[in-house]
PAZAGU-559316 format. One record per residue (C-alpha): residue in one letter; residue number from 1; x, z, y. Coordinates in Angstrom, 2 decimals. Layout:
PAZAGU-559316
> a, NUM, X, Z, Y;
...
END
This chain:
PAZAGU-559316
> m, 1, 13.33, 8.23, -16.06;
> l, 2, 10.72, 6.20, -17.98;
> y, 3, 10.09, 7.43, -21.51;
> t, 4, 8.21, 5.82, -24.40;
> l, 5, 5.23, 7.72, -25.80;
> p, 6, 4.41, 7.25, -29.49;
> e, 7, 0.75, 6.43, -28.79;
> l, 8, -1.83, 6.26, -26.04;
> p, 9, -2.81, 9.71, -24.73;
> a, 10, -6.08, 11.10, -26.06;
> a, 11, -7.89, 10.58, -22.75;
> a, 12, -6.87, 6.89, -22.75;
> q, 13, -8.05, 6.42, -26.32;
> a, 14, -11.38, 8.09, -25.52;
> f, 15, -12.01, 5.92, -22.47;
> l, 16, -11.08, 2.72, -24.32;
> a, 17, -13.54, 3.64, -27.07;
> d, 18, -16.27, 4.06, -24.46;
> w, 19, -15.34, 0.80, -22.75;
> e, 20, -15.36, -1.18, -25.98;
> d, 21, -18.87, 0.06, -26.73;
> k, 22, -20.70, -3.02, -25.42;
> d, 23, -24.02, -1.16, -25.37;
> r, 24, -22.71, 1.14, -22.68;
> n, 25, -23.31, -0.22, -19.20;
> v, 26, -22.84, 2.81, -16.94;
> f, 27, -19.65, 4.86, -16.63;
> e, 28, -18.98, 8.11, -14.81;
> f, 29, -15.88, 8.76, -12.73;
> q, 30, -14.86, 11.84, -10.80;
> t, 31, -13.53, 11.39, -7.29;
> s, 32, -10.12, 12.90, -6.66;
> g, 33, -11.21, 15.39, -4.01;
> t, 34, -8.58, 14.10, -1.60;
> t, 35, -10.87, 14.08, 1.45;
> g, 36, -13.73, 16.27, 0.30;
> p, 37, -15.29, 18.07, -2.64;
> a, 38, -14.81, 16.21, -5.92;
> r, 39, -18.00, 14.60, -7.21;
> i, 40, -19.23, 12.35, -9.99;
> c, 41, -19.60, 8.65, -9.21;
> q, 42, -21.49, 6.25, -11.48;
> l, 43, -20.43, 2.59, -11.74;
> s, 44, -21.91, -0.24, -13.77;
> r, 45, -19.90, -2.28, -16.25;
> q, 46, -20.43, -5.31, -14.03;
> q, 47, -18.98, -3.54, -10.98;
> i, 48, -15.93, -2.50, -12.99;
> l, 49, -15.45, -6.03, -14.30;
> h, 50, -15.64, -7.41, -10.76;
> a, 51, -13.02, -4.87, -9.68;
> a, 52, -10.77, -5.76, -12.63;
> a, 53, -10.89, -9.44, -11.69;
> s, 54, -10.72, -9.02, -7.91;
> s, 55, -6.95, -9.40, -7.52;
> q, 56, -6.09, -11.32, -10.68;
> a, 57, -5.18, -14.43, -8.71;
> t, 58, -2.66, -12.47, -6.63;
> l, 59, -1.20, -10.20, -9.29;
> g, 60, -1.36, -12.72, -12.14;
> w, 61, -2.63, -10.69, -15.09;
> a, 62, -2.48, -12.84, -18.23;
> a, 63, -2.77, -12.51, -21.98;
> g, 64, 0.34, -11.30, -23.77;
> q, 65, 1.90, -9.63, -20.73;
> s, 66, 3.04, -6.00, -20.94;
> v, 67, 1.41, -3.26, -18.85;
> g, 68, 3.00, 0.15, -18.53;
> l, 69, 0.51, 3.03, -18.58;
> v, 70, 1.86, 6.01, -16.65;
> l, 71, -1.19, 7.07, -14.63;
> p, 72, -3.50, 9.50, -16.46;
> a, 73, -6.68, 8.02, -17.90;
> t, 74, -8.63, 10.88, -16.36;
> g, 75, -8.38, 9.09, -12.99;
> m, 76, -9.49, 5.72, -11.70;
> g, 77, -6.00, 4.19, -11.55;
> g, 78, -5.25, 4.84, -15.20;
> r, 79, -8.69, 3.77, -16.35;
> m, 80, -8.55, 0.49, -14.47;
> s, 81, -5.16, -0.25, -16.06;
> l, 82, -6.89, 0.15, -19.41;
> v, 83, -9.80, -2.09, -18.38;
> r, 84, -7.53, -4.86, -17.08;
> a, 85, -5.45, -4.79, -20.25;
> s, 86, -8.62, -5.05, -22.33;
> v, 87, -10.18, -7.81, -20.23;
> y, 88, -7.05, -9.99, -20.03;
> g, 89, -5.56, -9.28, -23.46;
> m, 90, -2.43, -7.59, -22.14;
> r, 91, -0.22, -5.28, -24.20;
> l, 92, -0.43, -1.59, -23.21;
> v, 93, 2.80, 0.40, -23.22;
> p, 94, 2.19, 4.18, -23.01;
> l, 95, 4.91, 5.77, -20.88;
> a, 96, 5.91, 9.06, -19.27;
> l, 97, 7.74, 9.29, -15.95;
> d, 98, 10.18, 12.08, -15.07;
> l, 99, 9.41, 13.23, -11.54;
> g, 100, 12.14, 15.88, -11.44;
> r, 101, 13.73, 14.23, -8.42;
> l, 102, 10.65, 14.87, -6.28;
> s, 103, 9.61, 18.27, -7.61;
> n, 104, 10.92, 21.70, -6.83;
> k, 105, 11.79, 22.36, -10.45;
> p, 106, 14.55, 20.92, -12.63;
> a, 107, 13.60, 18.02, -14.84;
> q, 108, 12.31, 19.14, -18.21;
> p, 109, 14.08, 17.92, -21.36;
> t, 110, 12.10, 15.46, -23.45;
> e, 111, 12.27, 14.22, -27.02;
> h, 112, 10.83, 10.84, -26.09;
> p, 113, 13.27, 7.90, -26.05;
> p, 114, 13.98, 6.15, -22.74;
> y, 115, 12.08, 2.93, -22.13;
> t, 116, 14.50, 0.18, -21.18;
> r, 117, 12.55, -3.03, -21.81;
> y, 118, 10.94, -5.30, -19.21;
> l, 119, 7.39, -4.65, -17.97;
> d, 120, 5.27, -7.39, -16.45;
> h, 121, 3.10, -4.86, -14.62;
> l, 122, 3.35, -1.18, -13.77;
> s, 123, 0.92, 0.90, -11.69;
> l, 124, 2.15, 4.07, -9.96;
> v, 125, 1.42, 6.25, -6.96;
> p, 126, 3.92, 5.84, -4.08;
> s, 127, 5.80, 9.08, -4.79;
> q, 128, 6.33, 8.02, -8.42;
> a, 129, 7.58, 4.62, -7.31;
> l, 130, 10.02, 6.28, -4.93;
> a, 131, 11.51, 8.40, -7.72;
> l, 132, 11.72, 5.49, -10.17;
> l, 133, 13.33, 3.08, -7.69;
> q, 134, 15.80, 5.76, -6.63;
> h, 135, 16.79, 6.20, -10.28;
> w, 136, 17.18, 2.47, -10.89;
> l, 137, 19.26, 1.92, -7.76;
> d, 138, 21.42, 5.00, -8.45;
> q, 139, 22.15, 3.56, -11.90;
> g, 140, 23.03, 0.15, -10.46;
> m, 141, 19.97, -1.46, -12.05;
> d, 142, 18.22, -4.49, -10.61;
> p, 143, 14.51, -3.51, -10.33;
> g, 144, 13.59, -7.13, -10.99;
> e, 145, 15.11, -6.79, -14.46;
> r, 146, 12.79, -3.87, -15.20;
> v, 147, 9.42, -4.84, -13.74;
> g, 148, 7.69, -7.98, -12.50;
> t, 149, 4.93, -6.49, -10.36;
> l, 150, 4.80, -2.90, -9.18;
> m, 151, 1.27, -1.98, -8.13;
> l, 152, 0.89, 1.17, -6.01;
> g, 153, -2.25, 3.11, -5.22;
> g, 154, -3.70, 6.57, -4.87;
> g, 155, -2.15, 7.27, -1.47;
> p, 156, -0.64, 5.70, 1.64;
> e, 157, 2.83, 4.23, 1.70;
> v, 158, 5.54, 6.85, 2.20;
> s, 159, 8.23, 6.07, 4.77;
> d, 160, 11.06, 6.79, 2.33;
> l, 161, 9.69, 4.12, 0.00;
> r, 162, 9.89, 1.57, 2.80;
> k, 163, 13.53, 2.54, 3.40;
> m, 164, 14.22, 2.35, -0.34;
> l, 165, 12.86, -1.18, -0.59;
> e, 166, 15.07, -2.23, 2.31;
> r, 167, 18.07, -1.26, 0.15;
> v, 168, 17.08, -3.54, -2.72;
> p, 169, 19.46, -6.54, -2.98;
> a, 170, 17.88, -9.85, -2.04;
> e, 171, 19.47, -11.63, -4.98;
> g, 172, 18.47, -11.04, -8.58;
> r, 173, 15.35, -11.62, -10.63;
> p, 174, 12.24, -11.94, -8.42;
> w, 175, 9.78, -9.05, -8.45;
> r, 176, 7.01, -7.79, -6.20;
> v, 177, 5.53, -4.56, -4.87;
> f, 178, 1.93, -4.27, -3.66;
> l, 179, 0.00, -1.38, -2.17;
> g, 180, -3.68, -1.28, -3.06;
> f, 181, -6.47, 0.04, -0.87;
> g, 182, -9.59, 1.36, -2.51;
> m, 183, -11.52, 4.35, -3.77;
> t, 184, -13.43, 5.60, -6.78;
> e, 185, -16.65, 4.06, -5.47;
> t, 186, -15.07, 0.59, -5.61;
> a, 187, -13.45, 1.07, -9.05;
> g, 188, -9.98, 1.08, -7.56;
> h, 189, -8.43, -1.25, -5.01;
> f, 190, -10.38, -3.93, -3.17;
> a, 191, -7.55, -5.00, -0.85;
> l, 192, -3.81, -5.53, -1.23;
> r, 193, -0.81, -5.28, 1.05;
> r, 194, 2.59, -6.67, 0.06;
> l, 195, 5.48, -4.25, 0.48;
> f, 196, 8.22, -6.36, -1.17;
> p, 197, 9.48, -8.97, -0.65;
> h, 198, 8.36, -10.03, 2.84;
> p, 199, 6.39, -6.87, 3.71;
> e, 200, 3.01, -7.28, 5.37;
> p, 201, 1.50, -4.94, 7.98;
> s, 202, -2.11, -5.50, 6.96;
> y, 203, -4.33, -5.37, 3.87;
> t, 204, -5.98, -8.55, 2.60;
> p, 205, -9.42, -7.98, 1.02;
> s, 206, -10.28, -9.49, -2.34;
> p, 207, -12.10, -12.85, -2.34;
> g, 208, -15.84, -12.47, -1.78;
> l, 209, -15.54, -9.09, -0.07;
> e, 210, -16.95, -8.71, 3.44;
> i, 211, -15.36, -6.17, 5.76;
> s, 212, -16.68, -4.82, 9.04;
> i, 213, -16.50, -1.67, 11.11;
> e, 214, -19.12, 0.80, 12.22;
> f, 215, -19.43, 1.44, 15.93;
> d, 216, -20.00, 4.92, 17.30;
> s, 217, -23.44, 6.49, 17.48;
> d, 218, -24.13, 4.88, 20.86;
> s, 219, -24.26, 1.45, 19.25;
> d, 220, -26.11, 0.11, 16.21;
> q, 221, -23.91, -2.97, 15.97;
> e, 222, -21.27, -3.69, 13.43;
> s, 223, -18.15, -5.76, 13.97;
> s, 224, -16.79, -8.09, 11.33;
> p, 225, -14.54, -11.16, 11.20;
> e, 226, -17.48, -13.25, 9.99;
> s, 227, -20.29, -11.97, 12.22;
> n, 228, -18.69, -11.30, 15.59;
> p, 229, -17.53, -14.50, 17.29;
> e, 230, -16.57, -12.55, 20.40;
> s, 231, -14.00, -10.56, 18.42;
> q, 232, -12.47, -13.82, 17.23;
> e, 233, -12.04, -14.89, 20.84;
> q, 234, -10.24, -11.65, 21.64;
> p, 235, -7.54, -11.26, 18.98;
> h, 236, -5.43, -9.14, 21.34;
> n, 237, -8.11, -6.41, 21.44;
> p, 238, -9.07, -6.04, 17.76;
> p, 239, -12.02, -3.77, 16.93;
> t, 240, -11.31, -0.33, 15.47;
> g, 241, -13.59, 2.05, 13.61;
> p, 242, -14.81, 3.29, 10.21;
> l, 243, -14.58, 0.56, 7.56;
> i, 244, -17.69, -0.91, 5.93;
> i, 245, -17.35, -3.10, 2.84;
> r, 246, -19.83, -5.26, 0.97;
> g, 247, -19.33, -7.37, -2.13;
> p, 248, -19.69, -7.54, -5.93;
> v, 249, -18.02, -4.13, -6.39;
> t, 250, -20.70, -2.54, -4.17;
> n, 251, -23.61, -4.48, -5.70;
> q, 252, -23.76, -6.37, -2.39;
> e, 253, -24.85, -3.17, -0.64;
> p, 254, -22.88, -1.97, 2.42;
> l, 255, -20.54, 0.90, 1.56;
> r, 256, -19.74, 2.96, 4.63;
> t, 257, -16.42, 4.74, 4.37;
> r, 258, -14.56, 7.36, 6.41;
> e, 259, -11.48, 5.15, 6.60;
> i, 260, -10.52, 4.23, 10.16;
> v, 261, -9.16, 0.68, 10.34;
> r, 262, -8.21, -1.97, 12.87;
> l, 263, -9.64, -5.39, 12.01;
> n, 264, -7.63, -8.56, 12.49;
> p, 265, -10.56, -10.99, 12.81;
> l, 266, -8.62, -14.26, 12.80;
> e, 267, -6.72, -13.37, 9.62;
> g, 268, -9.60, -11.52, 7.90;
> t, 269, -7.28, -8.54, 7.28;
> f, 270, -7.19, -4.91, 8.39;
> e, 271, -4.71, -2.15, 9.17;
> w, 272, -5.40, 1.40, 7.98;
> l, 273, -5.14, 4.05, 10.70;
> g, 274, -6.32, 7.22, 8.92;
> r, 275, -9.41, 9.05, 7.72;
> a, 276, -12.17, 10.05, 10.09;
> d, 277, -12.77, 13.28, 8.19;
> l, 278, -9.11, 14.31, 8.40;
> t, 279, -8.99, 15.29, 12.06;
> i, 280, -8.26, 18.47, 13.98;
> q, 281, -9.95, 19.17, 17.32;
> s, 282, -7.57, 21.54, 19.12;
> g, 283, -7.76, 22.46, 22.79;
> g, 284, -9.11, 19.07, 23.82;
> h, 285, -6.75, 17.14, 21.55;
> t, 286, -7.96, 15.02, 18.62;
> l, 287, -5.19, 15.13, 16.02;
> l, 288, -5.18, 12.76, 13.04;
> i, 289, -3.85, 14.61, 10.01;
> d, 290, -2.66, 11.46, 8.23;
> e, 291, -0.70, 10.42, 11.29;
> l, 292, 0.89, 13.86, 11.75;
> e, 293, 1.93, 14.09, 8.11;
> a, 294, 3.42, 10.59, 8.24;
> q, 295, 5.41, 11.50, 11.38;
> i, 296, 6.78, 14.64, 9.75;
> r, 297, 7.86, 12.87, 6.58;
> q, 298, 9.37, 9.98, 8.50;
> k, 299, 11.41, 12.07, 10.95;
> s, 300, 12.33, 15.13, 8.86;
> g, 301, 14.73, 13.07, 6.74;
> d, 302, 17.07, 12.90, 9.74;
> y, 303, 17.43, 16.70, 9.84;
> p, 304, 19.00, 18.45, 6.82;
> e, 305, 17.29, 21.74, 7.68;
> l, 306, 13.92, 19.97, 7.39;
> s, 307, 14.61, 18.20, 4.08;
> w, 308, 12.08, 20.46, 2.34;
> l, 309, 9.37, 18.58, 4.22;
> l, 310, 10.10, 15.53, 2.05;
> s, 311, 8.43, 17.41, -0.81;
> p, 312, 4.86, 16.36, -1.67;
> h, 313, 3.86, 20.04, -2.09;
> w, 314, 2.45, 20.63, 1.41;
> y, 315, -0.23, 19.31, 3.72;
> l, 316, -1.78, 19.98, 7.12;
> a, 317, -5.33, 21.19, 7.64;
> p, 318, -7.65, 22.45, 10.39;
> l, 319, -8.14, 26.20, 10.66;
> q, 320, -10.83, 27.72, 12.86;
> d, 321, -9.45, 29.34, 16.01;
> p, 322, -11.52, 31.44, 18.46;
> v, 323, -9.66, 30.13, 21.51;
> w, 324, -8.74, 26.54, 20.72;
> g, 325, -11.60, 25.63, 18.36;
> e, 326, -9.22, 24.55, 15.61;
> q, 327, -5.50, 24.86, 15.07;
> v, 328, -3.12, 23.09, 12.72;
> a, 329, -2.32, 25.00, 9.54;
> l, 330, 0.67, 24.26, 7.30;
> c, 331, -0.52, 24.59, 3.71;
> l, 332, 2.14, 24.73, 1.01;
> s, 333, 2.64, 25.91, -2.54;
> k, 334, 4.41, 29.14, -3.42;
> s, 335, 6.96, 27.18, -5.44;
> l, 336, 7.93, 25.18, -2.34;
> l, 337, 8.07, 28.31, -0.19;
> e, 338, 10.56, 29.88, -2.61;
> t, 339, 12.96, 26.94, -2.16;
> l, 340, 13.08, 27.07, 1.65;
> p, 341, 16.25, 27.91, 3.56;
> d, 342, 16.70, 31.48, 4.81;
> g, 343, 14.71, 32.38, 7.90;
> p, 344, 11.00, 32.17, 8.71;
> i, 345, 9.09, 28.99, 9.39;
> r, 346, 8.30, 28.80, 13.09;
> a, 347, 5.90, 26.59, 15.02;
> d, 348, 8.82, 25.03, 16.88;
> t, 349, 10.46, 24.18, 13.55;
> f, 350, 8.43, 20.99, 13.92;
> a, 351, 9.80, 20.11, 17.36;
> p, 352, 11.88, 17.15, 16.03;
> c, 353, 8.76, 15.66, 14.43;
> l, 354, 5.68, 16.48, 16.52;
> p, 355, 4.51, 17.06, 20.10;
> k, 356, 3.74, 20.68, 20.97;
> a, 357, -0.01, 20.16, 20.76;
> a, 358, 0.36, 19.27, 17.10;
> y, 359, 2.67, 22.09, 15.96;
> p, 360, 1.32, 24.01, 12.95;
> r, 361, 0.28, 27.48, 14.15;
> y, 362, -0.55, 29.08, 10.80;
> l, 363, 1.00, 29.18, 7.33;
> v, 364, -1.28, 29.24, 4.28;
> i, 365, -0.05, 29.52, 0.68;
> v, 366, -2.39, 27.40, -1.45;
> p, 367, -2.76, 27.19, -5.26;
> e, 368, -0.27, 25.13, -7.23;
> d, 369, -3.08, 23.03, -8.70;
> s, 370, -3.63, 21.55, -5.22;
> f, 371, -0.71, 19.28, -6.12;
> a, 372, -1.35, 18.86, -9.85;
> i, 373, -2.00, 15.10, -9.61;
> a, 374, 1.08, 13.14, -8.50;
> g, 375, 0.53, 11.45, -5.16;
> k, 376, -2.74, 13.29, -4.55;
> v, 377, -3.58, 16.42, -2.61;
> r, 378, -6.65, 18.54, -3.27;
> r, 379, -7.30, 19.74, 0.25;
> l, 380, -9.13, 23.03, 0.70;
> d, 381, -11.71, 23.34, 3.46;
> s, 382, -11.25, 25.60, 6.48;
> a, 383, -13.48, 28.36, 5.13;
> t, 384, -11.51, 28.55, 1.87;
> l, 385, -8.18, 28.49, 3.71;
> a, 386, -9.34, 31.40, 5.88;
> l, 387, -9.85, 33.48, 2.73;
> l, 388, -6.23, 32.93, 1.64;
> g, 389, -4.76, 35.06, 4.43;
> p, 390, -3.28, 32.63, 6.97;
> k, 391, -0.14, 33.94, 8.69;
> p, 392, 0.43, 33.07, 12.38;
> l, 393, 3.71, 31.28, 13.02;
> a, 394, 6.04, 32.52, 15.75;
> g, 395, 7.60, 30.14, 18.26;
> g, 396, 4.31, 28.76, 19.48;
> v, 397, 4.70, 29.07, 23.24;
> g, 398, 2.40, 26.65, 25.00;
> f, 399, 0.28, 25.97, 21.94;
> g, 400, -3.14, 24.37, 22.04;
> l, 401, -2.75, 22.02, 24.99;
> g, 402, 0.99, 21.77, 24.52;
> l, 403, 1.71, 22.96, 28.05;
END
């Protein structure tokens, strides 16, 4: 499943050369395009160094430790692995990961030898971690004998990963799994949430980082654990809204995000609820795309006929509708469509997973490169989806308001 590469990939070597040029103080990164058009983001060397050090106390990076490099150095996750290894004197191990178990194609043969040694640290996206842990457990391997700290990022936790971690034996060599929360603008994660052992429901921000939320347009106030004593007196009604962060990774300037969170003022933590820009307004309903996708992936595993929905090669999106304003569209790759069971996809196919108001009403075949980056989805906007020839789905009686 993990294979040893003979040397660092060319993109990793190029970035390391740039990083080791001490006269260079500004670096360019491209956002992933997950929630909007991809764009170039500039970060200073000092911001990147702050980000590299932000969770060192928790994750324990130290000189001489081994760090597996699986994530591509064209993205923030891979580049920050390179920076941390450089800053803390850790040994980089270039690796490849076989994702055949989660793709719609058979695993490709490789000439690279399997990697069987211990890694102190390994960064992956959740779907990669799911495949790797499945392989280790299927082979009777103790994950603690393979990795010390598994750091996940690039996407929300997948429900199957949670179930997988529940299967891990309690005995054996200790190891840990963390889920990071961050973005390109913050040079990777700025908050951590433990998934194993002793899973936590909330993210804990890095030391020195201030978090708050932005109220709606009717209020100019912000709510934060530090600045809102009233919220501390009302822990049972925690504030919810778009997250604002401020700290060394933002040059002490407030960074307003489109991430909807629920603050836990007394603990100084937050729970992620979804993205404000991933919503569908349909017939008076406000549907959160992240929430709908999570429901589908969580519940479809209980129905063999819906097992194809465990694939990462689909997503939901808003599509303009003359009657209902917007409707839910099911966007999937042609390769996934070709693997589906006989019979058409219907709107009520999703009855075991979603309420009627949230059923997908259209099918759109999107380009394969929408899923080129593991754990990421390049979501097309409504106008682009409309040009791809959406097909209405049958079985949609009572759509829109779900009546």
